[in-house]
N, C-alpha and C positions, 0 to 999 in steps of 0.2 A: 802965256806958257804953252808949250806944245801938250796936247792930249792925245796920247796914242792907245789906240784900242784893238788896232789888228792884231790878231792871232794866227800864226802859220796854219795850212791847213793841216789836220791832224793826220791823215792819210799819207802824207809826204814824207813822213820820218819813221825811221825804224831804230829799235834800240837794241844794241848788241851788247851783251855783257863781257867785260875786259878779260883777257885770258888769265891773267897772274894779278895777285892782291899783293904788293909790297907791305913790309912792315909797318911804314910811315906814310903819313897822308900826302897825297899828290897837293901840289902848290897851286893855289887859286891863281889864275891869271890877273895881271894887273887891270886888264881893260875889260872887266866884267859888267860894267856899267855900259860901255859901248856896243858890247855884244848883246845885252838884253835889248837896247834899243834898236839894234838892227834887228833882232829876232822878232821884235813887236811890229816891224815893218815888213815881216814876211822872208826874212834871210833865213832859210833853213840852215845854211852853213855856219852862220854865227851861233846858231843854237847848238850845232854839232860840236863846235868849237867849246861852248860853255859847258858841254857835258864832259867832255875830255878834262876840263878843269876839276871836276868834282866826282866822276864815276867810279874811280878806284875807292875815294874815301866812303862814299856812300855803301857800296858793295862790301867793304870791309866791315863797316859799322854793322849792317844788317847781318853779316855771316857772323859775327860776334855776338850778336844779341839772339839769334834764332838756332844757331849751331846745326845749320841745315843749309846746304848749296842751293838746293832747289827754292826752298824758301825765301833765302836770301835774294837769287836772283829774281823772284817774283816781286819782292818789295823794290828791287833796284829799278826793274822796269816800269813799274807803277809810279816810283818817285817822279823820274822823269817824262812819263806820259803826262802826270798831273801838271808838272810843270810846264810841259810844252802847251797843254790846253789852256793854263792860267796864266801865259807870259804875259799877254795884253792887260792883265789886271794888275800887273806889279808896278807899285807906286813909288819905289825906292824910299819907303819909311823904314827899311832895314837893309842890311847888307845882302847881296844875293847869296853868299854864304849861309847865313842865317836863314833866309828864306827856302833854300832847298834841304838844308837839315832839318827844317821845321817840318816839311813835307815827309821827310824819311823818318825822323823820329815818331812823327803821327802815325804812320803805317806800321812801324815797329811796336809802337804802343797797343795799337789795336790787334796786332798780332799776338803779343805777349798777354793779352786779357783774354783772347779766344783760347790760348793754349792752356792757360792757367782754370778756365772753366772745364775744359774738356780732358786735360791731362794732369791737372795738379795733384792729384791723389798717386800717380804713379812713379814720380821721382825716386823715391827709395828702391823701389822694384827696379827702376831701370839701371841704377848704378850698383844696387847689392845684390840683386837676385831674388825672385819670387821666394825661394825656398831656404834662404839664410837664415830665417827666424830672428834675426836682428843686425842692426847695422853695425860693420866691423869699427872697432876702436882705432882708426889708422893713426891718428896723432898720438895716440899713447904708445904707440910702437915705432915713431919717427926716429926717435934718438938711438934706439939699437940697429936700425937698418941702415941707418946713414953709413955706418961702418962696415957694410957689407959690400959684395961686389958690384960693378956697374949695373949689369942687367936688374938686380934687386932694386938699385936706387932708382933706377928709371921707372921700374913698376911702381914703387911708392909714390915717385912724382906724378905718375898718372893717376893712382888713386886719389892722392891729394887734389889733383885738379878736378876730379869727380866730386869730393866733398865740397870744394868752393863752388862749383857749378850749381850743385844741389842747393847749397845755401843762397846763392844768387836767386834760383827760382823761387825760393819761399818769399820774396819782396814782391811787393805789389808792382804792377807794370810802371807806373809813376816813381816809385822808388828806385825801380831797376834803372830806367832811363837816366835818372838824376846822377846815380852810382856810375854808371858806365860812362856819360858824359864828361863827368868830373875826373874820374880816374883813370878810365881806359882812354878815353879821347884827350885828357889832358887840358880841358877847356876851363877857365875862369868860371866862377860862379855865375858873374854878370852874364857871359856869353850864352850859358845854360838856361838861365833864366829868360833871355830874349828868344833863344830857340823854342822853348817850351811855352812861351806867352805868359810867364809868370813872373812874380816879384821876386828880388834877390834875397828877401827874407824868407819868404815861402821854399824857395830853392834849398836855402842853407839849412833850414829845418827839416826838410825832405831828406837832405843829406845825412844829417846827423840821426835822424831815425833809422834810416837804411843801414848807417853804420853800426849803430847800436843792436839792431835786429841781427846784422850778419854775425857780430861779436859772439851774442847769444846762441845763434845756432851752431857755430863753429865749437863754442865751448861745450855744448851737449854732446858733441862727437868725441870728446876727451875721454 
């Protein structure tokens, strides 16, 4: 069996962030395995092609989880830098998709944990203002305002999105990743488990816990 340990020289590769991120994930190429094997032999063009198969999906996920273009771009670059540095160690024990997403979600998880430590106290201030005195009961007003003019409806939708974002940020990093991968990315639980190096049961329980927490948080806003 062929043993490939060669990794391309790190200085030879630059990672540019794609300009536009579509609503749907980019399709992975059917020749990922071939591209990886070529990259392991020092073919930087093959690695660049591999990046193009996943760059928009990784950047979109990072932007959704961080809500920050700058932080998402940092995670994007670090994801492919780590993939580039470790391509020689890839042993095809999982799909290339799973491997790249595992790197990206590990970085996103680290980011979420750091943000919760430093900024976890400020979510209500961020969305409701430091001088409000209390959080607005937006969901109670929803049915009345839905009948109003379009500008008011748009404002309501924006407020509701902020409420949901606040609720999501009360989840642990692990719960948030599982919830987002399952419901935002639309991945099967088995795929989520593979990406997070967890069992199907663990992921299922984490998802149930995250969903329960979100329902409680949103109910508190009524």
